MDAnalysis code that builds the backbone (N, CA, C; Angstrom):
import MDAnalysis as mda
import numpy as np

u = mda.Universe.empty(690, n_residues=230, atom_resindex=np.repeat(np.arange(230), 3), trajectory=True)
u.add_TopologyAttr("name", ["N", "CA", "C"] * 230)
u.add_TopologyAttr("resid", np.arange(1, 231))
u.add_TopologyAttr("resname", ["MET", "GLY", "CYS", "PHE", "LEU", "GLN", "ALA", "SER", "LEU", "ALA", "LEU", "ALA", "ASP", "ASP", "GLY", "GLU", "ASP", "ALA", "LEU", "ILE", "ILE", "THR", "ARG", "THR", "VAL", "ILE", "VAL", "ARG", "SER", "GLU", "ARG", "ILE", "PRO", "LYS", "LYS", "LEU", "PHE", "ARG", "PHE", "PHE", "ILE", "GLU", "LEU", "GLU", "GLY", "MET", "TYR", "ARG", "ASN", "ILE", "VAL", "GLU", "GLN", "LEU", "VAL", "ILE", "HIS", "ALA", "ALA", "ARG", "GLU", "GLU", "ILE", "THR", "SER", "PHE", "ILE", "LYS", "LEU", "LYS", "ALA", "LEU", "LYS", "TYR", "ARG", "GLU", "MET", "ARG", "ASN", "LEU", "TYR", "PRO", "HIS", "LEU", "PRO", "SER", "HIS", "TYR", "VAL", "HIS", "THR", "ALA", "CYS", "GLN", "ASP", "ALA", "SER", "THR", "ARG", "VAL", "LYS", "SER", "PHE", "LEU", "LYS", "LEU", "LYS", "LYS", "GLU", "GLY", "SER", "THR", "ASN", "LYS", "GLU", "TYR", "PRO", "SER", "VAL", "ARG", "ARG", "ILE", "SER", "ILE", "TRP", "LEU", "ASP", "ASP", "HIS", "LEU", "TRP", "LYS", "LEU", "ASP", "GLY", "LEU", "MET", "ARG", "ILE", "GLY", "ILE", "SER", "THR", "HIS", "LYS", "GLY", "TRP", "VAL", "HIS", "ILE", "ASP", "LEU", "ILE", "PRO", "HIS", "LYS", "GLN", "PHE", "TYR", "ARG", "TYR", "TYR", "ASN", "THR", "GLY", "TRP", "ARG", "LEU", "ALA", "SER", "GLU", "ALA", "ARG", "ILE", "LYS", "LEU", "ASP", "ARG", "LYS", "GLU", "ARG", "ARG", "LEU", "ILE", "VAL", "TYR", "LEU", "ILE", "PHE", "ARG", "LYS", "ASP", "VAL", "ARG", "LEU", "TYR", "LYS", "PRO", "SER", "GLY", "TYR", "ILE", "ALA", "VAL", "ASP", "VAL", "ASN", "GLU", "ASN", "ASN", "VAL", "ALA", "VAL", "LEU", "ILE", "ASN", "ARG", "LYS", "ALA", "TYR", "LEU", "LEU", "GLU", "THR", "ASN", "ILE", "GLU", "ARG", "VAL", "THR"])
u.atoms.positions = np.array([
    [-57.007, 190.456, 22.186],
    [-57.672, 189.357, 23.542],
    [-58.044, 188.448, 22.734],
    [-58.051, 187.265, 22.016],
    [-58.090, 186.099, 21.405],
    [-59.343, 185.736, 21.356],
    [-59.385, 184.760, 20.595],
    [-60.637, 184.067, 20.026],
    [-61.292, 182.505, 19.763],
    [-61.363, 182.431, 20.017],
    [-61.544, 180.142, 19.452],
    [-62.675, 179.905, 18.631],
    [-63.297, 178.971, 17.279],
    [-63.558, 179.012, 16.523],
    [-64.491, 177.781, 16.480],
    [-65.294, 178.036, 16.794],
    [-66.190, 176.168, 16.191],
    [-67.392, 176.473, 15.167],
    [-68.068, 175.150, 14.749],
    [-69.067, 174.781, 13.949],
    [-69.129, 174.111, 14.034],
    [-70.625, 173.549, 13.284],
    [-71.575, 173.183, 13.630],
    [-73.042, 172.625, 12.288],
    [-72.971, 171.606, 11.743],
    [-74.074, 171.314, 10.764],
    [-74.980, 171.065, 11.783],
    [-75.910, 172.373, 10.623],
    [-77.546, 172.160, 10.840],
    [-77.679, 172.389, 9.828],
    [-79.637, 172.100, 9.577],
    [-80.594, 171.554, 8.650],
    [-80.967, 173.698, 8.322],
    [-80.988, 174.355, 7.480],
    [-81.916, 175.211, 7.406],
    [-83.592, 175.526, 7.402],
    [-83.582, 176.213, 7.461],
    [-85.210, 176.206, 7.339],
    [-86.058, 176.142, 6.357],
    [-85.186, 176.332, 5.224],
    [-85.879, 175.704, 3.212],
    [-85.370, 174.162, 3.674],
    [-85.133, 173.237, 3.846],
    [-84.422, 172.081, 4.305],
    [-82.662, 171.806, 3.810],
    [-82.214, 173.102, 3.824],
    [-80.621, 172.839, 3.095],
    [-79.902, 173.215, 3.687],
    [-78.202, 171.868, 3.618],
    [-77.346, 172.145, 5.053],
    [-76.811, 173.721, 4.559],
    [-76.690, 174.318, 6.352],
    [-76.198, 175.875, 6.962],
    [-75.318, 175.060, 8.077],
    [-73.529, 175.503, 8.009],
    [-72.807, 175.111, 8.693],
    [-73.173, 176.468, 9.814],
    [-72.997, 176.228, 11.394],
    [-73.511, 177.479, 12.303],
    [-71.930, 177.125, 12.797],
    [-71.310, 178.479, 12.389],
    [-69.777, 178.456, 12.507],
    [-70.535, 180.039, 13.969],
    [-69.817, 179.779, 14.478],
    [-69.329, 180.407, 16.551],
    [-67.608, 180.544, 16.835],
    [-67.795, 181.888, 17.119],
    [-66.380, 182.597, 17.887],
    [-66.229, 182.854, 18.730],
    [-65.836, 182.689, 19.824],
    [-65.688, 183.014, 20.580],
    [-64.798, 184.379, 20.964],
    [-65.085, 185.056, 21.312],
    [-64.457, 186.601, 21.623],
    [-64.643, 187.576, 23.121],
    [-62.405, 187.326, 23.319],
    [-62.783, 187.611, 24.896],
    [-62.411, 189.273, 24.599],
    [-63.189, 190.127, 26.086],
    [-63.038, 191.354, 25.751],
    [-63.064, 191.770, 27.153],
    [-62.057, 192.464, 28.701],
    [-61.806, 192.418, 29.062],
    [-62.341, 193.502, 29.825],
    [-62.775, 193.811, 30.983],
    [-63.316, 195.054, 31.889],
    [-62.310, 196.223, 32.315],
    [-62.728, 197.413, 32.841],
    [-62.001, 198.519, 33.258],
    [-61.640, 197.935, 34.344],
    [-61.188, 198.302, 35.577],
    [-60.616, 198.192, 36.323],
    [-61.607, 197.885, 37.355],
    [-62.183, 197.827, 38.666],
    [-63.152, 197.650, 39.428],
    [-62.920, 198.027, 40.325],
    [-63.412, 199.084, 41.174],
    [-63.253, 199.003, 42.529],
    [-63.245, 197.871, 43.766],
    [-62.763, 197.489, 44.573],
    [-62.482, 197.217, 45.518],
    [-63.724, 196.546, 45.897],
    [-64.412, 197.663, 46.203],
    [-65.834, 196.867, 47.085],
    [-67.093, 196.377, 45.998],
    [-66.710, 197.288, 44.782],
    [-67.474, 196.402, 43.743],
    [-67.149, 194.580, 43.573],
    [-65.978, 194.914, 43.275],
    [-64.902, 193.538, 42.450],
    [-65.485, 192.534, 43.688],
    [-65.465, 192.772, 45.062],
    [-65.788, 191.738, 46.240],
    [-66.801, 191.007, 46.220],
    [-67.948, 191.369, 45.618],
    [-69.410, 191.152, 44.658],
    [-69.086, 190.049, 44.015],
    [-68.491, 189.959, 42.939],
    [-68.572, 189.248, 41.789],
    [-67.528, 187.702, 42.537],
    [-66.101, 188.144, 43.491],
    [-65.587, 187.548, 44.521],
    [-66.890, 185.995, 45.288],
    [-67.591, 187.066, 45.541],
    [-68.598, 186.569, 46.843],
    [-70.151, 185.262, 45.447],
    [-69.799, 185.803, 44.521],
    [-70.791, 185.118, 43.464],
    [-69.406, 184.167, 42.813],
    [-68.449, 184.625, 42.457],
    [-68.158, 183.052, 42.358],
    [-67.853, 182.026, 43.265],
    [-67.682, 182.279, 44.620],
    [-67.396, 181.135, 45.506],
    [-69.103, 180.698, 45.651],
    [-69.947, 181.024, 45.730],
    [-71.196, 180.182, 44.815],
    [-71.121, 179.825, 44.109],
    [-71.482, 179.529, 42.435],
    [-71.155, 179.582, 41.852],
    [-70.170, 178.140, 42.137],
    [-69.114, 178.472, 42.396],
    [-68.277, 177.358, 42.096],
    [-68.466, 175.761, 43.620],
    [-69.568, 176.445, 44.935],
    [-69.996, 175.265, 44.951],
    [-70.960, 175.062, 44.505],
    [-71.656, 175.311, 43.835],
    [-72.894, 174.612, 42.839],
    [-72.139, 174.030, 42.479],
    [-71.689, 174.417, 41.342],
    [-71.042, 173.178, 39.893],
    [-69.898, 172.349, 41.350],
    [-69.484, 172.015, 41.992],
    [-68.696, 171.666, 42.705],
    [-69.331, 169.851, 43.712],
    [-71.090, 170.836, 43.851],
    [-72.185, 169.419, 44.866],
    [-72.677, 168.981, 43.504],
    [-73.262, 169.354, 42.514],
    [-73.043, 169.185, 41.903],
    [-72.682, 168.418, 40.133],
    [-71.319, 168.284, 40.801],
    [-70.039, 167.220, 39.813],
    [-70.008, 166.002, 40.849],
    [-70.193, 165.798, 42.222],
    [-69.855, 165.076, 42.938],
    [-71.154, 164.214, 42.353],
    [-72.152, 164.812, 42.612],
    [-72.946, 163.921, 42.609],
    [-73.679, 163.162, 41.107],
    [-73.051, 164.195, 40.192],
    [-73.564, 163.678, 38.703],
    [-72.839, 162.820, 38.407],
    [-70.881, 162.555, 39.175],
    [-70.174, 161.647, 38.841],
    [-70.193, 160.538, 39.361],
    [-71.314, 160.051, 40.397],
    [-71.718, 159.028, 41.232],
    [-72.623, 158.902, 40.409],
    [-73.432, 158.811, 39.980],
    [-75.132, 158.614, 39.742],
    [-75.003, 158.459, 37.931],
    [-73.364, 159.075, 37.563],
    [-73.405, 158.960, 35.878],
    [-74.025, 160.026, 34.930],
    [-74.709, 161.020, 35.528],
    [-75.632, 161.606, 34.777],
    [-74.779, 163.188, 34.164],
    [-74.884, 162.396, 32.956],
    [-74.859, 163.515, 31.228],
    [-75.689, 164.750, 31.492],
    [-77.058, 164.332, 31.375],
    [-77.872, 165.463, 31.132],
    [-77.699, 166.514, 31.275],
    [-78.403, 167.249, 31.496],
    [-78.040, 168.425, 32.098],
    [-79.684, 169.125, 32.662],
    [-80.506, 168.196, 31.914],
    [-82.697, 168.548, 31.948],
    [-82.023, 167.625, 33.280],
    [-82.122, 166.098, 33.097],
    [-82.013, 165.730, 34.527],
    [-81.378, 165.880, 35.947],
    [-80.274, 166.270, 35.411],
    [-79.842, 166.765, 36.201],
    [-80.244, 167.918, 37.470],
    [-80.982, 169.065, 36.606],
    [-81.711, 170.640, 37.136],
    [-82.446, 170.215, 37.512],
    [-83.743, 168.632, 36.939],
    [-84.575, 168.215, 37.956],
    [-84.427, 167.207, 39.177],
    [-83.848, 167.235, 39.749],
    [-83.396, 166.625, 40.654],
    [-81.860, 166.841, 41.658],
    [-81.535, 168.159, 41.168],
    [-81.221, 168.646, 42.651],
    [-80.943, 170.555, 42.447],
    [-81.915, 171.391, 41.059],
    [-82.875, 172.246, 41.042],
    [-83.164, 172.798, 42.796],
    [-83.490, 172.511, 43.147],
    [-84.313, 172.803, 44.376],
    [-83.306, 173.002, 45.439],
    [-82.755, 171.909, 45.839],
    [-82.020, 171.859, 46.733],
    [-80.597, 172.372, 46.619],
    [-80.422, 173.109, 45.149],
    [-78.723, 173.676, 45.440],
    [-79.788, 175.497, 45.493],
    [-81.539, 176.356, 45.068],
    [-81.808, 176.622, 45.055],
    [-82.124, 177.120, 46.287],
    [-82.068, 175.990, 47.635],
    [-82.693, 176.329, 48.623],
    [-81.132, 176.321, 49.055],
    [-79.973, 176.720, 48.840],
    [-79.343, 176.630, 49.430],
    [-78.500, 177.853, 49.253],
    [-78.494, 178.556, 48.398],
    [-78.313, 180.232, 48.001],
    [-79.464, 180.836, 47.486],
    [-80.805, 181.098, 48.680],
    [-81.684, 181.800, 48.077],
    [-81.544, 183.488, 47.658],
    [-80.454, 183.200, 47.697],
    [-80.541, 185.271, 47.078],
    [-80.103, 185.061, 46.219],
    [-79.722, 184.360, 45.622],
    [-78.641, 183.821, 44.074],
    [-79.544, 183.989, 43.219],
    [-79.614, 184.436, 42.630],
    [-80.291, 184.669, 41.179],
    [-80.391, 183.355, 40.880],
    [-82.121, 182.536, 40.420],
    [-81.977, 181.335, 39.808],
    [-81.700, 180.581, 39.108],
    [-81.581, 181.730, 38.481],
    [-80.631, 181.062, 36.942],
    [-78.955, 181.253, 36.696],
    [-78.760, 181.096, 37.880],
    [-77.503, 180.579, 38.524],
    [-77.279, 178.544, 38.293],
    [-78.653, 178.444, 38.797],
    [-78.118, 176.687, 39.517],
    [-78.680, 175.950, 37.805],
    [-79.256, 177.483, 37.070],
    [-79.234, 176.368, 35.638],
    [-77.918, 176.617, 34.827],
    [-77.405, 177.787, 34.388],
    [-76.365, 177.304, 34.586],
    [-75.174, 177.056, 34.816],
    [-74.532, 176.520, 36.526],
    [-74.761, 175.485, 37.018],
    [-74.253, 174.040, 36.893],
    [-75.552, 174.175, 36.333],
    [-76.142, 172.794, 36.124],
    [-75.415, 171.984, 34.712],
    [-75.507, 173.345, 34.019],
    [-75.284, 173.203, 32.214],
    [-73.688, 172.610, 32.477],
    [-72.964, 173.170, 33.368],
    [-71.477, 173.944, 33.047],
    [-70.898, 172.392, 33.431],
    [-71.689, 171.983, 34.985],
    [-71.689, 170.563, 35.521],
    [-71.352, 169.765, 34.933],
    [-72.580, 169.480, 33.731],
    [-72.652, 168.355, 33.109],
    [-71.589, 168.410, 32.551],
    [-71.644, 169.679, 31.831],
    [-70.535, 169.083, 30.408],
    [-69.398, 168.663, 30.592],
    [-68.904, 169.316, 32.709],
    [-67.558, 168.534, 33.439],
    [-67.445, 167.130, 33.671],
    [-68.718, 166.943, 33.587],
    [-69.068, 165.423, 34.351],
    [-69.174, 164.375, 33.050],
    [-69.919, 164.870, 31.897],
    [-69.990, 163.727, 30.227],
    [-68.010, 164.093, 30.114],
    [-67.649, 164.352, 30.130],
    [-66.084, 165.255, 29.476],
    [-65.070, 163.831, 30.892],
    [-65.333, 163.792, 32.187],
    [-64.755, 162.977, 33.160],
    [-64.927, 161.722, 32.465],
    [-66.849, 160.935, 32.878],
    [-67.096, 159.327, 31.986],
    [-65.548, 158.615, 31.232],
    [-65.807, 160.181, 30.182],
    [-65.295, 159.278, 28.480],
    [-64.120, 159.402, 29.079],
    [-63.061, 159.971, 30.810],
    [-62.026, 159.650, 30.097],
    [-62.081, 158.577, 31.062],
    [-62.952, 158.277, 31.840],
    [-63.002, 156.857, 32.917],
    [-63.449, 155.851, 32.129],
    [-64.182, 155.493, 31.194],
    [-64.631, 154.696, 30.603],
    [-62.842, 154.263, 29.566],
    [-61.879, 155.234, 29.071],
    [-60.971, 155.014, 28.636],
    [-59.724, 154.740, 29.499],
    [-60.058, 154.559, 30.460],
    [-59.190, 154.251, 31.451],
    [-58.138, 155.326, 31.540],
    [-57.797, 156.423, 31.401],
    [-57.399, 157.726, 31.434],
    [-57.535, 158.390, 32.962],
    [-58.665, 158.015, 34.051],
    [-58.667, 158.004, 34.857],
    [-59.220, 157.479, 35.995],
    [-58.758, 157.347, 37.091],
    [-59.401, 156.364, 38.172],
    [-59.880, 157.448, 40.016],
    [-60.044, 158.463, 39.277],
    [-60.667, 159.862, 40.637],
    [-62.060, 159.169, 40.484],
    [-62.849, 159.251, 41.811],
    [-64.600, 159.409, 41.730],
    [-65.049, 160.491, 41.409],
    [-64.920, 161.312, 41.131],
    [-64.976, 162.799, 40.351],
    [-64.299, 163.406, 40.095],
    [-64.657, 164.517, 38.817],
    [-63.614, 165.394, 38.545],
    [-63.571, 166.513, 39.359],
    [-61.922, 167.100, 39.453],
    [-61.966, 168.421, 40.369],
    [-62.757, 169.734, 39.490],
    [-62.788, 170.781, 40.239],
    [-63.353, 171.922, 40.161],
    [-62.159, 172.397, 39.923],
    [-61.697, 172.899, 39.245],
    [-60.123, 173.729, 39.156],
    [-60.363, 175.083, 38.850],
    [-60.289, 175.106, 38.379],
    [-60.255, 176.452, 37.001],
    [-62.001, 176.914, 36.591],
    [-62.572, 178.281, 37.144],
    [-63.886, 178.090, 36.874],
    [-64.777, 179.423, 36.586],
    [-65.076, 179.512, 35.339],
    [-65.509, 180.305, 34.470],
    [-67.737, 180.185, 35.047],
    [-68.247, 182.054, 35.006],
    [-69.289, 181.801, 35.710],
    [-69.962, 181.710, 34.678],
    [-70.992, 180.971, 34.147],
    [-71.632, 180.735, 33.174],
    [-73.002, 181.514, 32.751],
    [-73.281, 182.658, 31.608],
    [-74.605, 183.298, 32.393],
    [-75.883, 182.891, 31.005],
    [-76.679, 182.743, 31.046],
    [-77.678, 182.768, 30.259],
    [-78.231, 184.486, 30.127],
    [-79.841, 184.755, 28.715],
    [-79.842, 185.285, 28.391],
    [-80.641, 186.464, 30.129],
    [-80.895, 185.319, 30.592],
    [-81.653, 186.132, 32.346],
    [-80.464, 187.210, 33.324],
    [-78.849, 186.560, 33.410],
    [-77.858, 186.686, 34.042],
    [-77.169, 188.271, 33.072],
    [-77.123, 188.234, 32.098],
    [-76.198, 189.169, 31.802],
    [-76.831, 189.545, 30.267],
    [-76.438, 191.015, 30.258],
    [-76.889, 192.140, 29.094],
    [-76.051, 193.118, 28.555],
    [-75.491, 193.660, 27.786],
    [-74.994, 194.459, 27.240],
    [-75.485, 195.605, 27.071],
    [-75.274, 197.025, 27.584],
    [-75.472, 198.370, 28.192],
    [-74.856, 199.044, 26.258],
    [-74.800, 199.228, 25.523],
    [-74.315, 199.420, 24.842],
    [-73.324, 198.717, 24.299],
    [-72.405, 199.185, 24.213],
    [-71.606, 198.636, 23.326],
    [-69.942, 198.825, 24.517],
    [-70.365, 199.467, 25.017],
    [-68.841, 200.125, 26.234],
    [-69.288, 199.600, 27.501],
    [-70.802, 198.609, 28.231],
    [-71.305, 198.074, 29.552],
    [-71.396, 196.848, 29.263],
    [-71.368, 196.002, 30.310],
    [-71.452, 194.987, 30.570],
    [-72.705, 194.829, 31.510],
    [-74.128, 194.170, 32.164],
    [-75.070, 194.399, 33.034],
    [-74.489, 192.755, 33.389],
    [-74.146, 192.424, 34.650],
    [-74.936, 191.268, 35.140],
    [-75.609, 190.964, 36.378],
    [-76.727, 189.835, 36.327],
    [-77.741, 190.025, 37.330],
    [-77.136, 188.574, 39.145],
    [-76.496, 189.463, 39.849],
    [-75.611, 189.070, 41.197],
    [-76.629, 189.551, 42.249],
    [-76.361, 188.390, 43.085],
    [-76.838, 187.877, 44.824],
    [-76.803, 190.027, 45.239],
    [-76.713, 190.681, 44.547],
    [-76.970, 192.359, 45.024],
    [-77.146, 193.385, 43.998],
    [-77.880, 192.398, 43.192],
    [-78.852, 192.709, 42.304],
    [-78.093, 193.364, 41.337],
    [-78.171, 193.661, 39.820],
    [-77.498, 194.308, 38.000],
    [-76.817, 195.279, 39.183],
    [-74.955, 194.189, 38.375],
    [-74.032, 195.539, 38.634],
    [-74.182, 195.472, 36.756],
    [-73.030, 197.275, 37.433],
    [-72.995, 197.122, 35.438],
    [-71.472, 197.211, 35.604],
    [-70.736, 196.946, 34.447],
    [-68.971, 196.832, 34.526],
    [-68.894, 197.737, 32.788],
    [-67.812, 198.520, 33.108],
    [-67.168, 199.257, 31.552],
    [-66.367, 197.929, 30.740],
    [-66.423, 198.063, 30.350],
    [-65.847, 196.439, 29.243],
    [-65.183, 197.575, 28.514],
    [-63.949, 197.690, 27.499],
    [-62.711, 197.590, 26.460],
    [-62.561, 196.919, 25.249],
    [-63.927, 197.402, 24.616],
    [-63.457, 196.665, 23.483],
    [-62.211, 196.741, 22.478],
    [-62.219, 195.816, 21.678],
    [-61.255, 196.032, 20.766],
    [-61.041, 196.114, 19.251],
    [-61.068, 196.113, 18.141],
    [-60.874, 195.764, 17.268],
    [-61.682, 194.576, 16.289],
    [-61.979, 193.494, 17.502],
    [-62.653, 192.509, 16.741],
    [-63.372, 191.921, 17.308],
    [-63.838, 192.967, 18.197],
    [-65.341, 192.754, 19.584],
    [-65.423, 193.628, 17.969],
    [-65.737, 194.915, 17.233],
    [-66.468, 195.938, 16.186],
    [-66.516, 194.528, 14.996],
    [-65.324, 193.819, 15.035],
    [-65.549, 193.470, 13.306],
    [-66.534, 192.028, 13.541],
    [-66.781, 191.599, 14.530],
    [-67.999, 191.211, 14.270],
    [-68.733, 191.329, 14.607],
    [-69.478, 192.106, 15.942],
    [-70.422, 193.211, 15.843],
    [-71.319, 193.023, 14.684],
    [-70.548, 193.937, 13.897],
    [-70.242, 194.918, 12.578],
    [-70.336, 194.578, 11.687],
    [-70.369, 192.977, 11.303],
    [-70.457, 192.251, 9.695],
    [-71.268, 190.932, 10.240],
    [-72.152, 191.193, 10.717],
    [-73.261, 189.792, 10.429],
    [-73.410, 188.938, 11.030],
    [-72.453, 188.817, 12.265],
    [-72.303, 187.815, 13.656],
    [-73.119, 188.153, 14.201],
    [-74.518, 187.427, 14.885],
    [-75.127, 188.189, 15.667],
    [-74.685, 186.664, 17.190],
    [-74.236, 187.970, 18.082],
    [-74.171, 187.732, 19.626],
    [-75.260, 186.852, 20.027],
    [-74.178, 185.978, 20.815],
    [-75.445, 184.403, 21.075],
    [-75.853, 184.918, 22.359],
    [-77.318, 184.652, 23.647],
    [-77.615, 184.460, 24.506],
    [-77.291, 183.899, 25.599],
    [-75.943, 183.585, 25.482],
    [-74.930, 182.690, 26.616],
    [-73.873, 183.288, 26.614],
    [-73.032, 183.539, 27.949],
    [-71.436, 184.760, 27.972],
    [-71.237, 183.538, 29.155],
    [-69.896, 184.136, 29.245],
    [-69.492, 183.057, 30.727],
    [-68.109, 184.941, 30.937],
    [-67.719, 184.440, 31.846],
    [-67.139, 185.124, 32.777],
    [-66.143, 185.153, 33.591],
    [-64.442, 185.712, 34.011],
    [-63.366, 185.168, 34.244],
    [-63.646, 185.837, 35.591],
    [-62.197, 185.986, 36.562],
    [-62.357, 186.603, 37.762],
    [-60.502, 186.444, 36.975],
    [-60.494, 187.861, 37.121],
    [-58.589, 188.815, 36.573],
    [-57.999, 188.847, 38.375],
    [-58.121, 187.765, 39.844],
    [-57.801, 188.898, 40.760],
    [-56.877, 190.019, 40.826],
    [-56.370, 189.529, 40.797],
    [-54.546, 190.703, 40.690],
    [-54.959, 191.907, 39.724],
    [-55.514, 192.082, 38.453],
    [-56.196, 193.306, 38.107],
    [-57.137, 194.296, 38.609],
    [-58.649, 193.253, 39.180],
    [-60.051, 193.488, 39.989],
    [-60.025, 193.688, 38.653],
    [-60.559, 192.864, 37.341],
    [-61.052, 192.718, 36.285],
    [-61.459, 191.429, 35.824],
    [-62.721, 192.287, 35.210],
    [-63.916, 190.937, 34.528],
    [-63.029, 190.622, 33.438],
    [-63.074, 188.894, 32.926],
    [-62.813, 188.715, 31.201],
    [-63.963, 188.162, 31.067],
    [-64.298, 188.093, 29.945],
    [-65.647, 188.503, 29.269],
    [-65.995, 187.754, 28.212],
    [-66.103, 186.929, 27.600],
    [-66.237, 185.805, 26.718],
    [-68.051, 185.166, 26.549],
    [-67.181, 186.257, 24.881],
    [-68.870, 186.759, 24.531],
    [-68.923, 185.602, 23.048],
    [-69.962, 185.286, 22.388],
    [-70.347, 184.349, 21.343],
    [-70.689, 184.909, 20.323],
    [-70.563, 185.088, 19.266],
    [-70.688, 185.103, 18.397],
    [-71.206, 184.141, 17.256],
    [-72.806, 184.472, 16.461],
    [-72.533, 183.263, 15.460],
    [-73.157, 183.638, 14.111],
    [-73.125, 182.841, 13.358],
    [-73.412, 183.124, 11.766],
    [-73.535, 181.593, 11.517],
    [-74.923, 182.263, 10.280],
    [-75.430, 181.145, 9.392],
    [-74.492, 180.935, 8.440],
    [-73.466, 180.421, 7.586],
    [-73.155, 179.985, 5.837],
    [-73.918, 178.463, 5.028],
    [-74.507, 179.129, 4.147],
    [-75.211, 178.287, 3.278],
    [-73.457, 177.196, 2.448],
    [-73.924, 175.981, 2.954],
    [-72.833, 174.647, 2.072],
    [-73.548, 175.500, 1.139],
    [-71.923, 175.281, 0.223],
    [-72.566, 175.075, -1.549],
    [-72.566, 173.920, -2.223],
    [-73.539, 174.370, -3.051],
    [-73.668, 172.138, -3.569],
    [-73.803, 172.051, -5.149],
    [-72.573, 171.597, -5.803],
    [-72.953, 171.768, -7.099],
    [-73.562, 171.245, -7.588],
    [-74.385, 171.243, -8.729],
    [-75.842, 170.692, -9.403],
    [-74.697, 170.244, -10.673],
    [-73.200, 169.429, -10.583],
    [-73.035, 168.907, -12.074],
    [-71.328, 169.349, -11.807],
    [-70.822, 168.098, -12.619],
    [-69.482, 168.798, -12.775],
    [-69.338, 168.202, -14.894],
    [-68.081, 168.978, -15.048],
    [-67.235, 169.458, -16.178],
    [-66.234, 168.256, -15.499],
    [-66.065, 167.034, -16.942],
    [-64.598, 166.695, -17.032],
    [-63.905, 167.510, -18.135],
    [-63.244, 167.838, -17.935],
    [-61.771, 168.538, -18.512],
    [-59.946, 167.432, -18.713],
    [-59.209, 167.948, -19.765],
    [-58.820, 167.295, -19.364],
    [-57.918, 167.983, -20.613],
    [-56.883, 168.634, -19.847],
    [-55.401, 169.916, -20.431],
    [-54.515, 169.227, -21.075],
    [-54.062, 169.296, -22.471],
    [-53.131, 169.058, -22.674],
    [-52.242, 169.965, -23.534],
    [-51.295, 168.968, -24.111],
    [-49.818, 170.396, -24.712],
    [-51.110, 171.614, -26.042],
    [-51.836, 170.503, -26.476],
    [-52.402, 171.704, -27.790],
    [-53.421, 171.919, -28.195],
    [-54.489, 171.842, -26.791],
    [-56.035, 171.273, -26.784],
    [-56.243, 171.124, -25.737],
    [-57.315, 171.297, -24.810],
    [-58.129, 171.549, -24.093],
    [-59.364, 170.094, -24.125],
    [-60.066, 168.957, -23.598],
    [-60.876, 168.205, -24.665],
    [-62.167, 168.606, -22.730],
    [-63.237, 168.985, -23.059],
    [-64.697, 168.884, -22.554],
    [-65.535, 168.114, -22.370],
    [-65.374, 167.835, -21.530],
    [-66.713, 166.997, -21.660],
    [-68.344, 167.739, -20.684],
    [-69.414, 167.850, -22.032],
    [-70.694, 168.554, -21.708],
    [-71.576, 167.733, -21.569],
    [-72.550, 167.417, -20.481],
    [-73.992, 166.371, -20.823],
    [-73.581, 165.553, -22.220],
    [-72.276, 164.342, -21.627],
    [-72.216, 163.028, -22.539],
    [-71.947, 164.002, -24.140],
    [-71.063, 165.260, -23.816],
    [-70.650, 165.642, -25.448],
    [-69.154, 166.196, -25.818],
    [-68.879, 165.950, -26.555],
    [-67.619, 166.084, -26.035],
    [-66.906, 167.124, -26.519],
    [-66.624, 168.262, -26.301],
    [-66.067, 169.734, -27.233],
    [-64.417, 170.001, -26.976],
    [-63.849, 169.972, -28.343],
    [-61.968, 169.495, -28.451],
    [-62.290, 170.950, -28.449],
    [-61.513, 171.780, -27.619],
    [-60.278, 173.769, -27.627],
    [-59.362, 173.991, -27.893],
    [-58.990, 174.076, -29.172],
    [-57.656, 174.023, -29.903],
    [-57.055, 175.101, -28.946],
    [-55.728, 175.112, -28.429],
    [-55.252, 176.387, -27.555],
    [-53.574, 176.834, -28.533],
    [-52.926, 175.660, -29.015],
    [-51.892, 175.566, -29.789],
    [-50.528, 176.433, -29.017],
    [-51.060, 175.886, -27.574],
    [-49.570, 176.744, -26.249],
    [-48.325, 176.098, -27.009],
    [-48.148, 174.425, -27.846],
    [-46.722, 174.286, -28.045],
    [-46.096, 175.761, -28.860],
    [-47.035, 175.662, -30.002],
    [-46.355, 176.892, -31.105],
    [-45.818, 178.258, -30.098],
    [-46.770, 178.536, -29.358],
    [-46.178, 179.309, -28.102],
    [-45.281, 179.444, -26.721],
    [-44.931, 178.581, -26.520],
    [-43.730, 177.655, -26.867],
    [-43.044, 177.652, -27.006],
])
């Protein structure tokens, strides 16, 4: 499966700049029995409905803040599906606010004349209350039917990031492959990379028979006699 790369600049604990590299690794599940897969179809339907309602409200009121959207709509969405784990409302608010932020930018640029963005493709956003890895071969997902555990098919790329100092993020996403009755799991790995800052610079002038170097305002001439050799 594929892998996506993102990078962002952050300040490390000691005040030095560090680059946070993010990679999204896609892992597919084993085929899921029809009865069990139906739970995920129901979950996707409820999640989609919540996102659609949030998107309409947020676009109409021009709300791009996840915190503000959650404060305004959490209770309403929670009452709509009281049997659904509450954190799906949290992640749906994050999903919707991200969609609306992109939509309003397009609208401002004149690239769309719609009232609100349409929710065509859906992936279910998960936070650390809604999913967990059971070892390396299974994933547990909290649903309206309780915790459901699904076998995964890890690959070399997954093991590469898992075993080489990358940390697994608390968030993830899942999409449904209805034709194959599988889950497509988007796992996020992060790694902090220190930015190298040179302490100084050395001026070098390469000529045919010598190399001139300027170090601490002192010039040094190094004879090479390359002309004689060539």
